[in-house]
N, C-alpha and C positions, 0 to 999 in steps of 0.2 A: 643142494645148490639152487640158487635163485634163477629166475627166468633169463637173466642177462649173463649167465656163466660165472657169477661170483657167489661164493659160499655165503650163507646167511651169517656165519660167524664173522666173516670179513666185513660184511655190511654192518653188523652190530658193533664191531670194533670201530669202524669209521664214524658211526653215529655217536658212539661214546666219546670219541676223540673230539668231534665237533662240539658236543655238549660241554665237554671239559674246557675246551678253548673258549667257548662263549661265556662260561661261568667265570673263568679267570680274567678274561679281557673285559667283560661288560657287566655281568649281573652280580658278581660277588660283592658283598659288603667289603669296602676297602680295609676296614679295621680287622675284619676276620681274616682276609687274605694276608694282611701284614703279619698278624699273629701266627698264621700257619707257616709263612716263609721263615720267620724268626725261630719258631719252634723246630722246623726242619733243620735249619742251620745249627741250632743248639744240639740236636740229636746227632747230626753228622760230625760236628767238631768236638762234641763232648763225649758221651759214652762210646760211640763207635770209634772215634779217633783214639780214645784212651785204651780201647781194647786192641786196636791194630798197632798203634804206635805208643807204647807206654811212655809217659813223661819221665824223663830222667832228671832234667834240670828244673829247678824251682821256677815256675812261671811268673812269680811275683818279685823277682829281683829287679833292682832299679835299671839294670842294663838290658832287661828282656824286651823283646818286641811288643809284648802286651802293654807295657807302660807307654811306649810311644804311640801305639795304635789307639789306645783309649784316650790319651791326651789329644790326639788329632781329631778323633770323633767328637770329643767334648767341645773343642774349638769350632768344629764344623756345625755342631748343633746350634751354638750361639749365632754363628754367621747365617745359617739357614733360617733361624727364627727372625733375625733382623730383616732378611730379604722378604719374607712373607708379610711382616708388618708393613714394610714399605710398599709392597704391591697392593695390599689391602687399603692402605691410605690413599694411594693413587686411584684405586677403583672406586672408593667411596667418594672421593673428590669429583670424579667424573659423573657421579649420579646427582650431584648438587647443581641442578640447572636452574636458571631463572624461571619465574612463574610462566612466562610466555612459552618457553620451550617445553616445560612440563605439560602445559595445556595442549601444545601441539602434538606431543606424543600420545596423550589420551585421545585427542581428536582423530589422529590417524587410525587408531584401533576402531573407533566408532565408525569412521568412514569406510574402513575395510569391511566391517560387518554389514553396513547399509548397502554397499555395492554388491556384496555377496548375496544378500537377501533378494535383491533385484534380479540377479542372474538365476538363482534357484527357485524364484517365485514363491517365497515364503515370508511370513510376517516376522519370524524370529529364528535366528540360528543359535545353536547351543554354544555356551561359553566353555564347556569342558573340552579339552583338547581331543580326547578320544572320540567323543560324539561329533565334534566338528569335522574331524578327518573322515569319519564314517559317512557323514552327510555329503562331503565333497566327493569322496571316491564313489559312493553310490550314485550320485547325480551324474558323474562322468560316465560311469558304466551304463546307466540307463539310456543316456543320450546316444552312446555308441551302439547299443542294441537297437534303438529306434532307427538310427541311420541304416543299420544292417537290414532291418525289416523293410524300410522304405525304398531301398534301391531295387528290391525285387530281383527280377531277371535282367539286370542291367549288364553292362559290359563285363565279360568274364574276368578280365584282369582286375577291374575295380573290385569285383566281388571277392576274388581270391585275396587281394591285398587287404581288404577290409576285414575279412574273416580272420586272417592271421593277426591283424591288429587287435581285434576284439578278443580273440583267444588269449593273447599275451596280457592284455589289459585286465581281463577277468581273473587270470591266474594271479597277477600281482595284487589285485584288489582283494581277492579272497585271502591271500597270505597275510596282507597287512591287517585286515579286519580280524583274523584269528589272533594276531598278536595284540590288537587293541582291546580284545575282550577281557584279557587278564591284566591290562595296564593299571598299575597302582600309583605311578608317579611319572614325572616328566621323562625320566630316562627310559621307562618302558614304552612310552609313546614314541620317543626318538628311535629306539631299536625296532619297533614295529614298522616304521616307515623306511627302514634302511634299504630295503630291496624294492621299494616303490619308486621307479625311475621316471620322474616327471620330465626330465630333459629329453630322454629318449622317446617318450610318448608324444611330446610336443613336436619333436623332430619328425617322427614317422607320420603323425597326423597332418602336419603341414605338407609333407612330401606327397601324401595321398591327395590332398586338396589341389596341389599344383599339377601333379601328374595327370589327374583325371578331372580337371576343371570342366571340360566340355560335357562330361557325363553326369554332373551334379546339378540338380534343380535348386531353386532358390531356398526351399524349405530345408533340404539336406545341407546346403552350404551354411545356412543359419545355425543349424544344430552343431555343425563342426566348429563354427566360430564360438558358440557357447562352451563347447568342450575345451577349446583352447584357453578361453578365459578361466574356466574352472580349474584347469591344470595349473595355470599361473597362480591362482589363489591358493591351491593346495601346496605348490612349491614354496610360496611365501610363508604359509602357515608352518610348514615343516622347518624352514630356516629360522623362524621366530622361536619355535619350541626348542630347537637345538641351541639357540642363544640362551634361552632360559635355563636349559639343562646345564650348559657350561658354567653359567653364573652360579647356579646352585651347587655344582660340584666343587668349584673353586672356593665357595664360601664354606662348604663342609670340610675341605682340605685345611683351610685356615683354622677352623674350630678344632679339628682333630689334632692338628700339629701343635697347637697351644697345649692341649690336654696331654700330648705325648712328650713334647720337648721339655716342659718344666719338670715332671718327675724324672725323665731321663737325665737331665742335667744334675738334679739332686743326687740320684743314685750314683752316677759316675763320679761326681765330685766327692761324695763320701767314700767311694772306693779308693780314689787317689789319696784322700786325706789319711785314711787308716790303712794304707797299703802295707806298712811294715807289721801291723798287728793282725792281719788276716791270715787264716790257715792256708797251708799249701794245698790248694785244691784246684785241679784242672776244670772241674765242673763250675766252680765259682767264677773262674776267669772267663770261661766261655759264656756263662750266663750274663755277666756284666757286659761283655762284648756284644752279645745279642741285644741287650737293652740299649747299648750305645748306638747300634745300627737302626733302631726302631724309627726315629724320625726320617731317615733317608729312605728306608723301605716304604714307609707310609707315603711320602711324597712321590716316590717312583710309581706306586700303585695307582694313585690318583692321576698323575700326569699320563701314565700309559693309557688309562681308559679315556681321558679327554682327547688324547691324540688319536686313538683308534676310532672313536666315534666320529670325530671331525674329518678324518681321512677316509673313512668307509663311505660316507655320504658325499656325493658330489654337490658342489654349490649349484644353487638354482640359476638357470640361465638357458640360453638357446644353443649352447655348444655341447656336443656329445664327445667327451674326452675318453680316450682309451678304446674306442670302437671304430670300426671302419664304416659304420652306417647303421641303419635300422635292422630290426630282426626280420623284416618282411622282404622276401626275395623279389627282386625287380625294382625295389624303390631306390632311387638315386640318393647319393650321399647328401646332396644339397638341394636347395629350392631352385 
């Protein structure tokens, strides 16, 4: 048994369940996940179903549900393909901006980097997402630790609130940096920042500044202002990287759907065309049905991940949704 009264086996099971959920929901290659789902369905409705419920009626008769199901899936594949083509056309058209707007977008990134360099007092900030986020989180934590050291033996309540804030900030920073160490793409960066709650940190820090305004000297107040600015820069960067990830995932969905839908349509069409000449085999029927479901399972896998990533991270802003306030005891809910 562990120190908290739970068996190590139970804790190991919970950890395995969390890792399995994370793999299915976020980190798994959508094509591999789609293949596993279809293969599982084939095994369940093929060999297992044939063993439990032996097929008596020929599954390839014109009046069988198989014909209607495969025909509906074939029609749905064409419809799904046309929708994705339309969505991609609209997306590409939105990227075709006049020269002035394109220059403005590039200029906004340059201005963001320039302002950030002024705040962190460096000549150059890294362009890599993981390095940029580590720089931001490290600068925020260092300033918080400086403030903690500078207040010394100040008001007891201020010290207690600040210690709680720094402890939570250090924990979230360490967890995010551990995730960023192994980040290989934009999705890994987004997942690493999922539990780094900028909004709550901004809320708590502003609450500390307002509640203990009389106990803060000019230097400490300046460092807190710098922390607030850096937290806003970090929140902006995270939202930007999340936008990049969403765009990349939707582009990958379009590519994989084209590569899946075309062979699927060909296989299902050939199955329908040579229906009367095919052998009476339940495995063949289930295999074709699994192929026919492939585009829909693929779309579902991609949409599920995009939805979960965007719903798991709160939008950057000054509102703390879903909580009654900060983590620090005694800090009021508002300014």
